[in-house]
Each structure stands twice: as C-alpha cells, then as structure tokens.
N, C-alpha and C positions, 0 to 999 in steps of 0.2 A: 216461951213466947206468950205465956198465958196473960202477962201484964202488958203486952204490946200495945202501944198507943196507935191511934188511927194514922198519925203521921209516919210512925215507924213501919206500920204495915204497908203503907203506900210506897215507902222507900224500898222495902223488901220486895214488893211486887215489881218494882222497876228492875231490881237485880234478877228476879225470876224471868222477866221478859228478855233481858239480855242473854241469860244463860240458855233459854229455850232457843233463841235465834242462833246461838253458836252450835247447839246440839242438833237442831233440825232446820237448817237453813232453807231446805227445799220442800218443807211440809206444804201440802196443798190439798184441795178437795179430792177425796179418794173415789167419789162417784163419777163414773165416766159419763160425759154429756157433751152435746154439741151446741146446745142452746138453753135458754131459761126454762122452756117447757119441759125438756127432757130432765133437767136437774130437779125441777119441781116434782115430777112424777117419781123419779128415782129416790128422792128424799122421803116421800110418802111411803114408798115400798121398803125403805130401810128401817122402819120401826120394828124393833125386836128381830132384826136380821142383820147379818154382816154385810158390809159394803161389797166384799168380794162376791158374795152370792147375788146381791142385787145387780152387780155388773154382768154376771153371767146371764141373768134373766133379761135385763134390758137390752143385751146384745141381740136377743131374739124379738123382744117386744117392740123396740123403737123402729126397726126397719119396716114393720108391718103397719105401724100407726105413727105416721110422720107429723100429724097435726092434731090439735085438740078436737077438731071436727071428726076426724076418722076414729079417734079413741072414744069419743062420746057416742058415736053411732055403732060401735062394735057390739057383737053379741057377747053378753057377760060371760057365758060359758067358755068362749074362746079366750077371753082375758084371764079367767080363772085358771085355765089350763097352762097358760104361759107363765103366770106369776106364782103358781102353786108352791114352788120351792121357797118363797120368801116368808111363808107362814101367814096365818090369818087371811088367806087369799080371798075369801068371799067378802069380808069387810073391806079389804084393800081394793078389791075390784069396784065396790060401790063408791069408795072414796075417790079413786082416780077418775072414774067415769063422771061422777058428780062434779069434780073439779074441772074436768074438760068441758062439761056442759056450761058451767058457770063462766069459764073463760070465753066461750062462744057467745053466750047470751048477754053477759054483763060487761065484758072487756074487749069486745071485737076480735076475739081469738088470740089476744096477746096476754102475756103474763104481766100483771100490774107491777108497778115499781115502788110501791109503798107498803110498809108493814100493815097499816090499817086495812088496806084493800086485800092483801094476801091472806090475812087471817080470817077473812069472810069465806074463804074457799074450804070445802069439806076436807077434813084430814090435814089441814094446815094450821099448826100452832106457831108460836113465836120462833121455835127452833128452826122449823122448816123455812119459814119466811126469812129468817136471818141468813140461812144458808144460801138461798136464792139471791137475796139482795147483795150479800157480800161477794159472791162468786160470779155473778152475772151482771150486776149493775153498779158495782163499785161503791155500794152503800155499806159502811162498816156495821157489822152485827156480831153479837156473841151468841153462838149456837150451842146451847146448853144441852148436851146429850149425856149419856151415862158416864162417859169418860170425863167430861168437863165437871160433872157433879162430884165424882169420886176424887179426882186429882186435886181439884181446888179445895175440897174439904180437907184432904190430907195436908195440903199446903197451908191450911189455916187462913185462907182468903175469904172463906165463907163458912158459916155454921148451918146454913139453911138446907132443907131438903127439897123445897119447891123450886122448880126451874126458873120461874119468874123472879123469885126473891134472890136466887143465886145470880141471875143476870144483873139484877139491880146492884148487888154487892160488888160485882166485878166491874160494872160501869163506873163505880166510884174510885176504883183502883187502877184500871187499865186505860191508858190514853185511847180516845176514840179511834184514831187512825190505826191502832194495833188490834182492834177487836176481831177482825176476820182472821188475820194470820195467827193471833194468839189462840183462837179456837182450834185452828189446824194443828198448831204445835202442841197444845195440851192433849188433843185427841191422839196425835201420833205418840206422844210420851206415854199416854195411858195404854196404848196398844203394845208398845215396844218395851217399856221399862216398868212403869207403875201399874202393872197388870193387877186385876182384881184379886185373883186367888194367890198369887205368889209375886208380890212386888220385888223388883230387883234393886233393893236399896244400896247394895254394895257399890255398884258402879253408876249410881244415879247422878246425873249432872246437876240435879237440884237438891242434893242431899244436905248441903249446908244451909239451905233455906227452908227445910222441912221440919216442922215441930214434932213429927211422928217418931 
C-alpha cells in the first residue's frame, strides 16, 4: 500500500469503518460518568492511567465532590489521597481543581460545549475536549489517545506522531458523523486485538486492510 492514492486510502478507510462496526458494535466510552463534569474530570485523570483504575478512583471521588464548586474548594491533600492510584496525583490534583475553579468562575459552573472553550481549561487538550463533546453533547470528535495513534499508524491512515496532526489526517478520511464511535472502536481494537506488545494479527478483523 506504499503507492496508495488518497482516493484509495479513503475507500480503504470506509472498509475499516464497516469492519470495526461489525467487530465492535457496542464499543462505547469506558470511563464511568453520570454527567459532563464527571467525564471531564475522569478523562483528565486517565492520562497515563488505565480506564479501569480511573473508574475505581472516581467511584470514591465523585460521591464526595458532586459539583465543580465542591471540588474547587476541597483540600488538595484530600484529593491527592483519593486519586493517588492514577499516578502523577499532585499534578492531576492541580489540574482538576483548576478546571473546577475555571468552570465556576468563567462558565457558571457548567461544562462548556465548544472545543475552543474546553481547551482553555487546565489539563484539557483536544483529546479530552473531544471525549466530552462526543459523549456528552453529541458533537462528533476524534479522541486521539495512545491506541488511536498506534492503531491508525499500523493501518497506514496516518504517518504522524503528533496527536493534532493525526486528528487532521483522520478528519480527511473518516466521515464526521463517525468520529466519536470510530474513536471508541479503534480504542477497543487497540486494547483487545492490536495490543502494543503483542498484536494478535492472526485473528484480526482488520487484517486484510492492514499494510503491516
């Protein structure tokens, strides 16, 4: 596929979308949440941490801090204790409390519904913003995490390393209405089949579409 044209790549991307839908019809956001505020905080905590661990931590964190106001006003040491298992807990405490304060001071305690506003929050880059927009507000977004980066590079849909450039490449190949669910399905595929250390190519549903 080294000589693949842009048109052929887009056609192949369409086949990948269909095969992912067949393989992972129920793929969804793995972070447990009841509202946009909870998903925003959970996604910040998920940096360099598994979703399973974040879910265990937020099961204790969210009942104690139901609103941005309560999280913003909490003692940092209490937050650090609760989120310690997610790693980088001091930095993450600063990020989620700063985000909570920004929500209170600049957005009336509500999570904003645009990417431009979301990325003004501390600890929130495009990936986190797209997760919240796609799963809470129905705004399609490509959430480029480590699985999205690795799997899409394997598939030859991008050659980039930078998440913003990967997102740009995928936006040209994936129909906008598919962006959120495509992210879920690629992430699921990266966790269950195209794993980093030992990809299971033998039974891969995308094997015929992969140039590796």
